N, CA, C, O and the ligand as a Tripos MOL2 file, in Angstrom:
@<TRIPOS>MOLECULE
protein
  269   267    68     0     0
PROTEIN
NO_CHARGES

@<TRIPOS>ATOM
      1 N         -27.3990   -2.7950   17.9020 N.3       1 MET1
      2 CA        -26.0190   -2.7420   17.4160 C.3       1 MET1
      3 C         -26.0100   -2.5610   15.9010 C.2       1 MET1
      4 O         -26.7290   -3.2410   15.1690 O.2       1 MET1
      5 N         -25.1850   -1.6360   15.4590 N.am      2 ASN2
      6 CA        -25.1100   -1.3440   14.0260 C.3       2 ASN2
      7 C         -23.8920   -2.0410   13.4210 C.2       2 ASN2
      8 O         -22.7700   -1.5500   13.5390 O.2       2 ASN2
      9 N         -24.1120   -3.1580   12.7900 N.am      3 ILE3
     10 CA        -23.0130   -3.9610   12.2530 C.3       3 ILE3
     11 C         -22.2880   -3.2250   11.1210 C.2       3 ILE3
     12 O         -21.0610   -3.2750   11.0320 O.2       3 ILE3
     13 N         -23.0290   -2.5610   10.2800 N.am      4 ARG4
     14 CA        -22.4040   -1.8500    9.1650 C.3       4 ARG4
     15 C         -21.4110   -0.7970    9.6680 C.2       4 ARG4
     16 O         -20.3150   -0.6600    9.1250 O.2       4 ARG4
     17 N         -21.8020   -0.0590   10.7040 N.am      5 GLU5
     18 CA        -20.9150    0.9640   11.2790 C.3       5 GLU5
     19 C         -19.6400    0.3180   11.8260 C.2       5 GLU5
     20 O         -18.5430    0.8360   11.6190 O.2       5 GLU5
     21 N         -19.7820   -0.8100   12.5200 N.am      6 LYS6
     22 CA        -18.6250   -1.4880   13.1010 C.3       6 LYS6
     23 C         -17.6610   -1.9290   11.9950 C.2       6 LYS6
     24 O         -16.4500   -1.7480   12.1260 O.2       6 LYS6
     25 N         -18.1780   -2.4970   10.9240 N.am      7 HIS7
     26 CA        -17.3140   -2.9590    9.8340 C.3       7 HIS7
     27 C         -16.6130   -1.8060    9.1420 C.2       7 HIS7
     28 O         -15.4730   -1.9420    8.6980 O.2       7 HIS7
     29 N         -17.2880   -0.6780    9.0490 N.am      8 HIS8
     30 CA        -16.7100    0.4710    8.3760 C.3       8 HIS8
     31 C         -15.4520    0.9540    9.0940 C.2       8 HIS8
     32 O         -14.5340    1.4690    8.4570 O.2       8 HIS8
     33 N         -15.4060    0.7890   10.4190 N.am      9 ARG9
     34 CA        -14.2500    1.2380   11.1910 C.3       9 ARG9
     35 C         -13.1040    0.2270   11.1570 C.2       9 ARG9
     36 O         -11.9810    0.5620   11.5350 O.2       9 ARG9
     37 N         -13.3620   -0.9790   10.7180 N.am     10 ASP10
     38 CA        -12.3380   -2.0280   10.6760 C.3      10 ASP10
     39 C         -11.2530   -1.6370    9.6710 C.2      10 ASP10
     40 O         -11.5580   -1.3820    8.5060 O.2      10 ASP10
     41 N          -9.9700   -1.5840   10.1140 N.am     11 PRO11
     42 CA         -8.8950   -1.2090    9.1690 C.3      11 PRO11
     43 C          -8.8340   -2.1190    7.9540 C.2      11 PRO11
     44 O          -8.4230   -1.6820    6.8790 O.2      11 PRO11
     45 N          -9.2360   -3.3780    8.1050 N.am     12 GLN12
     46 CA         -9.2040   -4.3040    6.9720 C.3      12 GLN12
     47 C         -10.2270   -3.9260    5.9030 C.2      12 GLN12
     48 O         -10.1480   -4.4110    4.7750 O.2      12 GLN12
     49 N         -11.1740   -3.0740    6.2420 N.am     13 ARG13
     50 CA        -12.1870   -2.6630    5.2780 C.3      13 ARG13
     51 C         -11.7570   -1.4170    4.5110 C.2      13 ARG13
     52 O         -12.4660   -0.9680    3.6110 O.2      13 ARG13
     53 N         -10.6080   -0.8600    4.8580 N.am     14 ARG14
     54 CA        -10.1310    0.3080    4.1200 C.3      14 ARG14
     55 C          -9.7810   -0.0990    2.6980 C.2      14 ARG14
     56 O          -9.4320   -1.2550    2.4580 O.2      14 ARG14
     57 N          -9.8650    0.8150    1.7630 N.am     15 PRO15
     58 CA         -9.4790    0.4790    0.3920 C.3      15 PRO15
     59 C          -7.9800    0.2000    0.3350 C.2      15 PRO15
     60 O          -7.2160    0.8020    1.0900 O.2      15 PRO15
     61 N          -7.5460   -0.7010   -0.5460 N.am     16 PRO16
     62 CA         -6.1160   -1.0120   -0.6330 C.3      16 PRO16
     63 C          -5.3020    0.2060   -1.0520 C.2      16 PRO16
     64 O          -5.7840    1.0680   -1.7880 O.2      16 PRO16
     65 N          -4.0670    0.2640   -0.5740 N.am     17 TRP17
     66 CA         -3.1420    1.3480   -0.9090 C.3      17 TRP17
     67 C          -2.6250    1.1650   -2.3310 C.2      17 TRP17
     68 O          -2.4080    2.1350   -3.0570 O.2      17 TRP17
     69 N          -2.4320   -0.0890   -2.7160 N.am     18 ALA18
     70 CA         -1.9470   -0.4200   -4.0540 C.3      18 ALA18
     71 C          -2.2970   -1.8660   -4.3500 C.2      18 ALA18
     72 O          -2.7690   -2.5970   -3.4790 O.2      18 ALA18
     73 N          -2.0580   -2.2690   -5.5890 N.am     19 HIS19
     74 CA         -2.2320   -3.6620   -5.9810 C.3      19 HIS19
     75 C          -0.9060   -4.1760   -6.5200 C.2      19 HIS19
     76 O          -0.1630   -3.4340   -7.1630 O.2      19 HIS19
     77 N          -0.6120   -5.4230   -6.2620 N.am     20 CYS20
     78 CA          0.5970   -6.0530   -6.7850 C.3      20 CYS20
     79 C           0.5140   -6.0770   -8.3110 C.2      20 CYS20
     80 O          -0.5190   -6.4280   -8.8810 O.2      20 CYS20
     81 N           1.6110   -5.7010   -8.9620 N.am     21 SER21
     82 CA          1.6330   -5.6410  -10.4300 C.3      21 SER21
     83 C           1.5730   -7.0280  -11.0570 C.2      21 SER21
     84 O           1.1730   -7.1550  -12.2140 O.2      21 SER21
     85 N           1.9570   -8.0630  -10.3300 N.am     22 LEU22
     86 CA          1.9590   -9.4150  -10.9010 C.3      22 LEU22
     87 C           0.6680  -10.1740  -10.6110 C.2      22 LEU22
     88 O           0.0140  -10.6550  -11.5360 O.2      22 LEU22
     89 N           0.3020  -10.2840   -9.3570 N.am     23 CYS23
     90 CA         -0.8660  -11.1040   -9.0050 C.3      23 CYS23
     91 C          -2.1360  -10.2840   -8.8010 C.2      23 CYS23
     92 O          -3.2330  -10.8380   -8.7320 O.2      23 CYS23
     93 N          -1.9860   -8.9600   -8.7040 N.am     24 GLY24
     94 CA         -3.1580   -8.1190   -8.4950 C.3      24 GLY24
     95 C          -3.6370   -8.1000   -7.0610 C.2      24 GLY24
     96 O          -4.6750   -7.5150   -6.7540 O.2      24 GLY24
     97 N          -2.8790   -8.7420   -6.1770 N.am     25 GLY25
     98 CA         -3.2640   -8.7860   -4.7670 C.3      25 GLY25
     99 C          -3.2900   -7.4020   -4.1410 C.2      25 GLY25
    100 O          -2.5500   -6.5080   -4.5500 O.2      25 GLY25
    101 N          -4.1400   -7.2390   -3.1570 N.am     26 GLU26
    102 CA         -4.2920   -5.9430   -2.5030 C.3      26 GLU26
    103 C          -3.1670   -5.7080   -1.5070 C.2      26 GLU26
    104 O          -2.8060   -6.6060   -0.7460 O.2      26 GLU26
    105 N          -2.6180   -4.5080   -1.5130 N.am     27 LEU27
    106 CA         -1.5850   -4.0840   -0.5670 C.3      27 LEU27
    107 C          -2.1530   -2.9310    0.2300 C.2      27 LEU27
    108 O          -2.6180   -1.9350   -0.3240 O.2      27 LEU27
    109 N          -2.1040   -3.0890    1.5670 N.am     28 TYR28
    110 CA         -2.6640   -2.0810    2.4590 C.3      28 TYR28
    111 C          -1.5600   -1.2660    3.1060 C.2      28 TYR28
    112 O          -0.4090   -1.6990    3.1690 O.2      28 TYR28
    113 N          -1.9140   -0.0990    3.5790 N.am     29 GLN29
    114 CA         -0.9680    0.7500    4.2810 C.3      29 GLN29
    115 C          -0.3520   -0.0450    5.4270 C.2      29 GLN29
    116 O          -1.0720   -0.6410    6.2270 O.2      29 GLN29
    117 N           0.9700   -0.0570    5.5080 N.am     30 GLY30
    118 CA          1.6820   -0.8140    6.5260 C.3      30 GLY30
    119 C           2.1880   -2.1520    6.0270 C.2      30 GLY30
    120 O           3.0630   -2.7440    6.6580 O.2      30 GLY30
    121 N           1.6630   -2.6530    4.9030 N.am     31 ASP31
    122 CA          2.1710   -3.8890    4.3070 C.3      31 ASP31
    123 C           3.5330   -3.6190    3.6910 C.2      31 ASP31
    124 O           3.8030   -2.4990    3.2580 O.2      31 ASP31
    125 N           4.3950   -4.6260    3.6430 N.am     32 GLU32
    126 CA          5.6480   -4.4520    2.9260 C.3      32 GLU32
    127 C           5.4190   -4.7570    1.4500 C.2      32 GLU32
    128 O           4.6200   -5.6220    1.0920 O.2      32 GLU32
    129 N           6.1410   -4.0240    0.6050 N.am     33 CYS33
    130 CA          6.0600   -4.2350   -0.8340 C.3      33 CYS33
    131 C           7.3940   -3.8360   -1.4300 C.2      33 CYS33
    132 O           8.2200   -3.2160   -0.7600 O.2      33 CYS33
    133 N           7.6050   -4.1870   -2.6750 N.am     34 TRP34
    134 CA          8.8590   -3.8740   -3.3580 C.3      34 TRP34
    135 C           8.5170   -3.1030   -4.6140 C.2      34 TRP34
    136 O           7.7150   -3.5540   -5.4310 O.2      34 TRP34
    137 N           9.1400   -1.9130   -4.7710 N.am     35 ARG35
    138 CA          8.9530   -1.0930   -5.9650 C.3      35 ARG35
    139 C          10.1880   -1.3010   -6.8320 C.2      35 ARG35
    140 O          11.2840   -0.8670   -6.4790 O.2      35 ARG35
    141 N          10.0070   -1.9600   -7.9530 N.am     36 ILE36
    142 CA         11.1170   -2.3090   -8.8250 C.3      36 ILE36
    143 C          10.7480   -1.9370  -10.2550 C.2      36 ILE36
    144 O           9.7740   -2.4460  -10.8110 O.2      36 ILE36
    145 N          11.5330   -1.0470  -10.8390 N.am     37 ASN37
    146 CA         11.3370   -0.6520  -12.2340 C.3      37 ASN37
    147 C           9.8860   -0.2980  -12.5410 C.2      37 ASN37
    148 O           9.3430   -0.7040  -13.5680 O.2      37 ASN37
    149 N           9.2730    0.4500  -11.6540 N.am     38 GLY38
    150 CA          7.9090    0.9090  -11.8870 C.3      38 GLY38
    151 C           6.8290   -0.0820  -11.5020 C.2      38 GLY38
    152 O           5.6430    0.2320  -11.5950 O.2      38 GLY38
    153 N           7.2200   -1.2770  -11.0700 N.am     39 SER39
    154 CA          6.2470   -2.2760  -10.6360 C.3      39 SER39
    155 C           6.1850   -2.3020   -9.1100 C.2      39 SER39
    156 O           7.1670   -1.9980   -8.4330 O.2      39 SER39
    157 N           5.0400   -2.6610   -8.5890 N.am     40 THR40
    158 CA          4.8620   -2.8530   -7.1580 C.3      40 THR40
    159 C           4.5810   -4.3240   -6.9300 C.2      40 THR40
    160 O           3.6220   -4.8690   -7.4770 O.2      40 THR40
    161 N           5.4150   -4.9730   -6.1210 N.am     41 LEU41
    162 CA          5.2910   -6.4160   -5.9180 C.3      41 LEU41
    163 C           4.9920   -6.7360   -4.4670 C.2      41 LEU41
    164 O           5.4960   -6.0770   -3.5580 O.2      41 LEU41
    165 N           4.1690   -7.7530   -4.2570 N.am     42 CYS42
    166 CA          3.9370   -8.2680   -2.9110 C.3      42 CYS42
    167 C           5.0180   -9.3020   -2.5960 C.2      42 CYS42
    168 O           5.7620   -9.7180   -3.4840 O.2      42 CYS42
    169 N           5.0990   -9.7110   -1.3370 N.am     43 ARG43
    170 CA          6.1510  -10.6470   -0.9370 C.3      43 ARG43
    171 C           6.0340  -11.9750   -1.6800 C.2      43 ARG43
    172 O           7.0530  -12.5440   -2.0740 O.2      43 ARG43
    173 N           4.8420  -12.4730   -1.8760 N.am     44 SER44
    174 CA          4.7010  -13.7870   -2.4910 C.3      44 SER44
    175 C           5.1140  -13.7730   -3.9610 C.2      44 SER44
    176 O           5.4610  -14.8210   -4.5040 O.2      44 SER44
    177 N           5.0850  -12.6220   -4.6130 N.am     45 CYS45
    178 CA          5.5050  -12.5400   -6.0180 C.3      45 CYS45
    179 C           6.9810  -12.1990   -6.1530 C.2      45 CYS45
    180 O           7.5490  -12.3380   -7.2360 O.2      45 CYS45
    181 N           7.6070  -11.7590   -5.0770 N.am     46 LEU46
    182 CA          9.0060  -11.3400   -5.1550 C.3      46 LEU46
    183 C           9.9080  -12.4850   -5.6180 C.2      46 LEU46
    184 O          10.8290  -12.2680   -6.4060 O.2      46 LEU46
    185 N           9.6510  -13.6920   -5.1370 N.am     47 GLY47
    186 CA         10.4810  -14.8390   -5.5050 C.3      47 GLY47
    187 C          10.4180  -15.1180   -6.9990 C.2      47 GLY47
    188 O          11.4520  -15.3300   -7.6340 O.2      47 GLY47
    189 N           9.2180  -15.1200   -7.5660 N.am     48 ASP48
    190 CA          9.0830  -15.3570   -9.0080 C.3      48 ASP48
    191 C           9.7630  -14.2460   -9.8040 C.2      48 ASP48
    192 O          10.4240  -14.5060  -10.8090 O.2      48 ASP48
    193 N           9.5940  -13.0100   -9.3490 N.am     49 TYR49
    194 CA         10.2060  -11.8840  -10.0420 C.3      49 TYR49
    195 C          11.7250  -12.0030   -9.9970 C.2      49 TYR49
    196 O          12.3990  -11.8000  -11.0070 O.2      49 TYR49
    197 N          12.2630  -12.3360   -8.8140 N.am     50 ALA50
    198 CA         13.7100  -12.4690   -8.6640 C.3      50 ALA50
    199 C          14.2320  -13.6150   -9.5210 C.2      50 ALA50
    200 O          15.3040  -13.5010  -10.1160 O.2      50 ALA50
    201 N          13.4950  -14.7130   -9.5940 N.am     51 ALA51
    202 CA         13.9220  -15.8470  -10.4130 C.3      51 ALA51
    203 C          14.0120  -15.4290  -11.8840 C.2      51 ALA51
    204 O          14.9420  -15.8310  -12.5840 O.2      51 ALA51
    205 N          13.0590  -14.6320  -12.3550 N.am     52 ASP52
    206 CA         13.1130  -14.1360  -13.7380 C.3      52 ASP52
    207 C          14.2650  -13.1510  -13.9090 C.2      52 ASP52
    208 O          14.9970  -13.2120  -14.8970 O.2      52 ASP52
    209 N          14.4250  -12.2380  -12.9400 N.am     53 ALA53
    210 CA         15.4480  -11.1990  -13.0390 C.3      53 ALA53
    211 C          16.8540  -11.8030  -13.0560 C.2      53 ALA53
    212 O          17.7560  -11.2780  -13.7080 O.2      53 ALA53
    213 N          17.0250  -12.8990  -12.3400 N.am     54 PHE54
    214 CA         18.3410  -13.5370  -12.2590 C.3      54 PHE54
    215 C          18.4030  -14.8000  -13.1060 C.2      54 PHE54
    216 O          19.2200  -15.6820  -12.8410 O.2      54 PHE54
    217 N          17.5590  -14.8960  -14.1110 N.am     55 ALA55
    218 CA         17.5020  -16.0980  -14.9480 C.3      55 ALA55
    219 C          18.8490  -16.3910  -15.6000 C.2      55 ALA55
    220 O          19.1790  -17.5540  -15.8300 O.2      55 ALA55
    221 N          19.6310  -15.3560  -15.9030 N.am     56 ALA56
    222 CA         20.9320  -15.5620  -16.5410 C.3      56 ALA56
    223 C          21.8940  -16.2950  -15.6150 C.2      56 ALA56
    224 O          22.8770  -16.8760  -16.0750 O.2      56 ALA56
    225 N          21.6220  -16.2720  -14.3280 N.am     57 HIS57
    226 CA         22.5060  -16.9150  -13.3540 C.3      57 HIS57
    227 C          22.0040  -18.3060  -12.9640 C.2      57 HIS57
    228 O          22.6130  -18.9840  -12.1360 O.2      57 HIS57
    229 N          20.8980  -18.7220  -13.5630 N.am     58 ARG58
    230 CA         20.2900  -20.0110  -13.2150 C.3      58 ARG58
    231 C          21.1610  -21.1640  -13.7100 C.2      58 ARG58
    232 O          21.6740  -21.1350  -14.8280 O.2      58 ARG58
    233 N          21.3150  -22.1620  -12.8710 N.am     59 ARG59
    234 CA         22.0540  -23.3670  -13.2300 C.3      59 ARG59
    235 C          21.2810  -24.5680  -12.7150 C.2      59 ARG59
    236 O          20.4420  -24.4350  -11.8240 O.2      59 ARG59
    237 N          21.5580  -25.7360  -13.2690 N.am     60 ILE60
    238 CA         20.9860  -26.9770  -12.7760 C.3      60 ILE60
    239 C          22.0900  -27.7290  -12.0380 C.2      60 ILE60
    240 O          23.1220  -28.0660  -12.6180 O.2      60 ILE60
    241 N          21.8670  -27.9790  -10.7910 N.am     61 CYS61
    242 CA         22.8710  -28.6750   -9.9780 C.3      61 CYS61
    243 C          23.1560  -30.0460  -10.5950 C.2      61 CYS61
    244 O          22.2370  -30.7900  -10.9340 O.2      61 CYS61
    245 N          24.4240  -30.3590  -10.7310 N.am     62 GLY62
    246 CA         24.8170  -31.6450  -11.2890 C.3      62 GLY62
    247 C          25.1930  -31.5560  -12.7500 C.2      62 GLY62
    248 O          25.8380  -32.4680  -13.2670 O.2      62 GLY62
    249 N          24.8050  -30.4640  -13.4520 N.am     63 GLU63
    250 CA         25.1380  -30.3190  -14.8670 C.3      63 GLU63
    251 C          26.4800  -29.6280  -15.0450 C.2      63 GLU63
    252 O          26.9770  -29.5400  -16.1670 O.2      63 GLU63
    253 N          27.0630  -29.1480  -13.9950 N.am     64 GLU64
    254 CA         28.3900  -28.5680  -14.0300 C.3      64 GLU64
    255 C          29.0710  -28.8760  -12.7050 C.2      64 GLU64
    256 O          28.4150  -29.2670  -11.7400 O.2      64 GLU64
    257 N          30.3760  -28.7020  -12.6600 N.am     65 ALA65
    258 CA         31.1240  -29.0210  -11.4530 C.3      65 ALA65
    259 C          30.7240  -28.0880  -10.3190 C.2      65 ALA65
    260 O          30.5190  -26.8960  -10.5470 O.2      65 ALA65
    261 N          30.6110  -28.6090   -9.1010 N.am     66 PRO66
    262 CA         30.3200  -27.7320   -7.9600 C.3      66 PRO66
    263 C          31.4500  -26.7660   -7.7260 C.2      66 PRO66
    264 O          32.5890  -27.0460   -8.1020 O.2      66 PRO66
    265 N          31.1670  -25.6380   -7.1150 N.am     67 LEU67
    266 CA         32.1950  -24.6390   -6.8330 C.3      67 LEU67
    267 C          33.0670  -25.0760   -5.6860 C.2      67 LEU67
    268 O          33.9920  -24.3580   -5.3050 O.2      67 LEU67
    269 ZN          1.7700  -10.4070   -5.8880 Zn       68 ZN68
@<TRIPOS>BOND
     1     1     2 1
     2     2     3 1
     3     3     4 2
     4     3     5 am
     5     5     6 1
     6     6     7 1
     7     7     8 2
     8     7     9 am
     9     9    10 1
    10    10    11 1
    11    11    12 2
    12    11    13 am
    13    13    14 1
    14    14    15 1
    15    15    16 2
    16    15    17 am
    17    17    18 1
    18    18    19 1
    19    19    20 2
    20    19    21 am
    21    21    22 1
    22    22    23 1
    23    23    24 2
    24    23    25 am
    25    25    26 1
    26    26    27 1
    27    27    28 2
    28    27    29 am
    29    29    30 1
    30    30    31 1
    31    31    32 2
    32    31    33 am
    33    33    34 1
    34    34    35 1
    35    35    36 2
    36    35    37 am
    37    37    38 1
    38    38    39 1
    39    39    40 2
    40    39    41 am
    41    41    42 1
    42    42    43 1
    43    43    44 2
    44    43    45 am
    45    45    46 1
    46    46    47 1
    47    47    48 2
    48    47    49 am
    49    49    50 1
    50    50    51 1
    51    51    52 2
    52    51    53 am
    53    53    54 1
    54    54    55 1
    55    55    56 2
    56    55    57 am
    57    57    58 1
    58    58    59 1
    59    59    60 2
    60    59    61 am
    61    61    62 1
    62    62    63 1
    63    63    64 2
    64    63    65 am
    65    65    66 1
    66    66    67 1
    67    67    68 2
    68    67    69 am
    69    69    70 1
    70    70    71 1
    71    71    72 2
    72    71    73 am
    73    73    74 1
    74    74    75 1
    75    75    76 2
    76    75    77 am
    77    77    78 1
    78    78    79 1
    79    79    80 2
    80    79    81 am
    81    81    82 1
    82    82    83 1
    83    83    84 2
    84    83    85 am
    85    85    86 1
    86    86    87 1
    87    87    88 2
    88    87    89 am
    89    89    90 1
    90    90    91 1
    91    91    92 2
    92    91    93 am
    93    93    94 1
    94    94    95 1
    95    95    96 2
    96    95    97 am
    97    97    98 1
    98    98    99 1
    99    99   100 2
   100    99   101 am
   101   101   102 1
   102   102   103 1
   103   103   104 2
   104   103   105 am
   105   105   106 1
   106   106   107 1
   107   107   108 2
   108   107   109 am
   109   109   110 1
   110   110   111 1
   111   111   112 2
   112   111   113 am
   113   113   114 1
   114   114   115 1
   115   115   116 2
   116   115   117 am
   117   117   118 1
   118   118   119 1
   119   119   120 2
   120   119   121 am
   121   121   122 1
   122   122   123 1
   123   123   124 2
   124   123   125 am
   125   125   126 1
   126   126   127 1
   127   127   128 2
   128   127   129 am
   129   129   130 1
   130   130   131 1
   131   131   132 2
   132   131   133 am
   133   133   134 1
   134   134   135 1
   135   135   136 2
   136   135   137 am
   137   137   138 1
   138   138   139 1
   139   139   140 2
   140   139   141 am
   141   141   142 1
   142   142   143 1
   143   143   144 2
   144   143   145 am
   145   145   146 1
   146   146   147 1
   147   147   148 2
   148   147   149 am
   149   149   150 1
   150   150   151 1
   151   151   152 2
   152   151   153 am
   153   153   154 1
   154   154   155 1
   155   155   156 2
   156   155   157 am
   157   157   158 1
   158   158   159 1
   159   159   160 2
   160   159   161 am
   161   161   162 1
   162   162   163 1
   163   163   164 2
   164   163   165 am
   165   165   166 1
   166   166   167 1
   167   167   168 2
   168   167   169 am
   169   169   170 1
   170   170   171 1
   171   171   172 2
   172   171   173 am
   173   173   174 1
   174   174   175 1
   175   175   176 2
   176   175   177 am
   177   177   178 1
   178   178   179 1
   179   179   180 2
   180   179   181 am
   181   181   182 1
   182   182   183 1
   183   183   184 2
   184   183   185 am
   185   185   186 1
   186   186   187 1
   187   187   188 2
   188   187   189 am
   189   189   190 1
   190   190   191 1
   191   191   192 2
   192   191   193 am
   193   193   194 1
   194   194   195 1
   195   195   196 2
   196   195   197 am
   197   197   198 1
   198   198   199 1
   199   199   200 2
   200   199   201 am
   201   201   202 1
   202   202   203 1
   203   203   204 2
   204   203   205 am
   205   205   206 1
   206   206   207 1
   207   207   208 2
   208   207   209 am
   209   209   210 1
   210   210   211 1
   211   211   212 2
   212   211   213 am
   213   213   214 1
   214   214   215 1
   215   215   216 2
   216   215   217 am
   217   217   218 1
   218   218   219 1
   219   219   220 2
   220   219   221 am
   221   221   222 1
   222   222   223 1
   223   223   224 2
   224   223   225 am
   225   225   226 1
   226   226   227 1
   227   227   228 2
   228   227   229 am
   229   229   230 1
   230   230   231 1
   231   231   232 2
   232   231   233 am
   233   233   234 1
   234   234   235 1
   235   235   236 2
   236   235   237 am
   237   237   238 1
   238   238   239 1
   239   239   240 2
   240   239   241 am
   241   241   242 1
   242   242   243 1
   243   243   244 2
   244   243   245 am
   245   245   246 1
   246   246   247 1
   247   247   248 2
   248   247   249 am
   249   249   250 1
   250   250   251 1
   251   251   252 2
   252   251   253 am
   253   253   254 1
   254   254   255 1
   255   255   256 2
   256   255   257 am
   257   257   258 1
   258   258   259 1
   259   259   260 2
   260   259   261 am
   261   261   262 1
   262   262   263 1
   263   263   264 2
   264   263   265 am
   265   265   266 1
   266   266   267 1
   267   267   268 2
@<TRIPOS>SUBSTRUCTURE
     1 MET1         2 RESIDUE 1 A MET
     2 ASN2         6 RESIDUE 1 A ASN
     3 ILE3        10 RESIDUE 1 A ILE
     4 ARG4        14 RESIDUE 1 A ARG
     5 GLU5        18 RESIDUE 1 A GLU
     6 LYS6        22 RESIDUE 1 A LYS
     7 HIS7        26 RESIDUE 1 A HIS
     8 HIS8        30 RESIDUE 1 A HIS
     9 ARG9        34 RESIDUE 1 A ARG
    10 ASP10       38 RESIDUE 1 A ASP
    11 PRO11       42 RESIDUE 1 A PRO
    12 GLN12       46 RESIDUE 1 A GLN
    13 ARG13       50 RESIDUE 1 A ARG
    14 ARG14       54 RESIDUE 1 A ARG
    15 PRO15       58 RESIDUE 1 A PRO
    16 PRO16       62 RESIDUE 1 A PRO
    17 TRP17       66 RESIDUE 1 A TRP
    18 ALA18       70 RESIDUE 1 A ALA
    19 HIS19       74 RESIDUE 1 A HIS
    20 CYS20       78 RESIDUE 1 A CYS
    21 SER21       82 RESIDUE 1 A SER
    22 LEU22       86 RESIDUE 1 A LEU
    23 CYS23       90 RESIDUE 1 A CYS
    24 GLY24       94 RESIDUE 1 A GLY
    25 GLY25       98 RESIDUE 1 A GLY
    26 GLU26      102 RESIDUE 1 A GLU
    27 LEU27      106 RESIDUE 1 A LEU
    28 TYR28      110 RESIDUE 1 A TYR
    29 GLN29      114 RESIDUE 1 A GLN
    30 GLY30      118 RESIDUE 1 A GLY
    31 ASP31      122 RESIDUE 1 A ASP
    32 GLU32      126 RESIDUE 1 A GLU
    33 CYS33      130 RESIDUE 1 A CYS
    34 TRP34      134 RESIDUE 1 A TRP
    35 ARG35      138 RESIDUE 1 A ARG
    36 ILE36      142 RESIDUE 1 A ILE
    37 ASN37      146 RESIDUE 1 A ASN
    38 GLY38      150 RESIDUE 1 A GLY
    39 SER39      154 RESIDUE 1 A SER
    40 THR40      158 RESIDUE 1 A THR
    41 LEU41      162 RESIDUE 1 A LEU
    42 CYS42      166 RESIDUE 1 A CYS
    43 ARG43      170 RESIDUE 1 A ARG
    44 SER44      174 RESIDUE 1 A SER
    45 CYS45      178 RESIDUE 1 A CYS
    46 LEU46      182 RESIDUE 1 A LEU
    47 GLY47      186 RESIDUE 1 A GLY
    48 ASP48      190 RESIDUE 1 A ASP
    49 TYR49      194 RESIDUE 1 A TYR
    50 ALA50      198 RESIDUE 1 A ALA
    51 ALA51      202 RESIDUE 1 A ALA
    52 ASP52      206 RESIDUE 1 A ASP
    53 ALA53      210 RESIDUE 1 A ALA
    54 PHE54      214 RESIDUE 1 A PHE
    55 ALA55      218 RESIDUE 1 A ALA
    56 ALA56      222 RESIDUE 1 A ALA
    57 HIS57      226 RESIDUE 1 A HIS
    58 ARG58      230 RESIDUE 1 A ARG
    59 ARG59      234 RESIDUE 1 A ARG
    60 ILE60      238 RESIDUE 1 A ILE
    61 CYS61      242 RESIDUE 1 A CYS
    62 GLY62      246 RESIDUE 1 A GLY
    63 GLU63      250 RESIDUE 1 A GLU
    64 GLU64      254 RESIDUE 1 A GLU
    65 ALA65      258 RESIDUE 1 A ALA
    66 PRO66      262 RESIDUE 1 A PRO
    67 LEU67      266 RESIDUE 1 A LEU
    68 ZN68       269 GROUP 0 **** ****
């Protein structure tokens, strides 16, 4: 049995399609990603990016009256 040949056919061994602009994580064909202002983001970085993008809307609960 040729182990090297078997691994070469494994889709997980394919080179990444792209890398996340924030964490550098590998993105493979078929993975979901977000292209925003020239950056490519993975799902785990989307939350941090959105928090920065919407920083002007950030509030601390209890420091102002509830809506
Ligand atoms: Zn990322």
